[in-house]
N, C-alpha and C positions, 0 to 999 in steps of 0.2 A: 467339651468343648471347656472344660474347665481351667485348662492347660493352656487353652488361647493364650499368646502373647501378641499386643495390637503393633502392628505394621506402620509402617510411617506410611506407606505407598499404596496402600489398600486398607476396606476397613470390611467386614465378613455385614452384610447386608442383610440374609438370609438364612439358614439351614435347616436341614431337617432330614431325621433318619425314618426310613420305612424297611420292615420286615414284609418281604414278599409273601404273600398267605398261600399262591396254589406249589408254591414246592416244597418238598420233603427236606431240600435242605436247609443247612443253617445260612443263611446270606444275610447282608444286612445291607440296605442302601442310602449311600451318606450325599447328599445335595449340599453343598455349601456355594453360596453366589457372594462372589466379590466385586465390591464397588472399588473405582479408582479413587484418591482423593486426586483433585484437581489446583488444589490451591499454589503447589509450586510452580505448573504447568501454566499457570494465570500468570503469577505475578515474573516467571524469568525468559517467558517463552513470545504470548501471550500480546500482553500488555505492552513490552518492547517494537513489537512488531508494529501493531497497531499504532503506537505511538510517530513511528519512525515512517509509517506509511502518509501520518497526515502532514508529519515533518518536510516531506518529499516536496510538497507543492508552494511549500513558503521560499522555494530558491527561489520565484519571480518575482519575487518581493522584495529581495538584497538589489541595491545599487549596481548597474552595468559597467562602473566606473572604478567600483570595488577588486574587481577581479576574482571573487570568490565564488559565485558564481555555479561556472563549473567547477570547481572543487568539489564543493559543498553537493552538487548534484552525483559526482560519479561517487563522492565518499558514501551519499546513501544507497547507493547503488552497491556499494563492496557490503554496506550493511545488510541490506538483504540475502544477499550471496553465503553473509557467513552467516545466517537463521536457517537458512537456506540448506548448509550445511550440517547444523545443529540438531535439526530435526530429521535429517534424512539421515543421521547414524541413532537418532532415539529410536526412531520406528522401523519394526522390520520389514525383513526384504520381501517385496511380495508388487507383483504386475497385476496381479488380479482385482483388485480394487484401490484407490488412490486417496489418503488421507483431507478431507474436505481443506485441516486448516493448511498441510502442503499444497494443494491450491489456492488456499486464499492468498499464501505464501509468496507464490508463485506467480500470480495478477499483480501482486505488488511489485514483486519485482519487473514485470514486464511493465508497467504503470512506471516503475523509475527510468527504465530504460529509454521508454517516449518522451519523458522529462527530460533529460541528457541529451537526446537528439534534438526535443524543440529548440533548449536553452542554448544550441551550441547552434543551429539554424540562427537565431533571435540576434545572437552577438553576430554572426559573419553579415547578417544583412546591413549592421549597423557601417559596414562600410560605403555602403552605396544610396541613395534615394530610394526612399520604400516604394516599392511598386504598387500600383494601382490598385488592386485589390485589398491591400491592407489601408490604404488613403481611405475606401471605401470605408470600409467594418469599423474605423476608428472616426468617423464620423461628427458625431459628439463631441469628442477632446478636440476637432479640430476648431469649432467652433470659436471657443477661445484661443487660439493663434490666432496673432496679429501676423498676415501673410504680406502686408505690403504692399502696393500699388501696383498694379499691370502695369509691366513696361513693352514695348513696339516690339523689341531687338526676342524679344522670347519668352514664353509662358514657364518656361524652366524656373524662370526663377519664380514663381508663382507656386511653384509645390513646397510644402513644407517642409524639413529636415529631417530627419530618421529622429533625431531629440523631440520632436516635437508628439510624436505617438506613442515613444518606447514605452511610457509608464502606462499609458490605457493598454496596448497591448499586452503586456506583463500583466499587467490584473485580471485581463480577460482571460490569463492563459490561467492565473493563481486561481480564479472564480471555477474553470472548469474539472479541473482536475482537484479539488479540495473539493467540489460535489463530488465527482468520482467516484473520492477516495471515503466519502462519507458514504454513498449511496452500497459501494462494493463491501466495507464492512457490516453496513446495518445487513446483508444479504448472507454474506458467512457468518457474521455472530446467529444470526435467525438458525440458521440451518445446523450451526455448531451446537445451540443449544435445544434441538428436539431431539 
């Protein structure tokens, strides 16, 4: 091992040379344990994927009038697809086991797909008056809204407009997806470090 040159991807953790006693042949058993240096993969793949996963939840904090909500959500989805292809290229092709990190990126990708769908549904709902279940869901936010006097002509005038509850609904979606992202990341990183 005196002539061993350092490698940037692996380091030698243990080495052992033994001679079998029971054989009369001249044989040596050489055992070398290699340990992968993870710093490169942590900074180029793991950290960006985790940050993208958290960033995708912030789509719900953008104002709907800006017109950037859907484009940001789709950009996050495409970024996850890019990282999935990078991971797929760097791992050996094997159907027997699945990498935990690749599973994490797939779940983050699925979360991003759900965020795109929820975002599109929320934007489509703004064209009509809010459904009753959304009004019930956002009762706390509606207490601050001045509904006006009740007229005899119709109760429909007393129903709040979509703009009145859109902010509260987006905050709720942000909180749900952000907490889910934290939970998924903690579980995945906990399994990866074992």
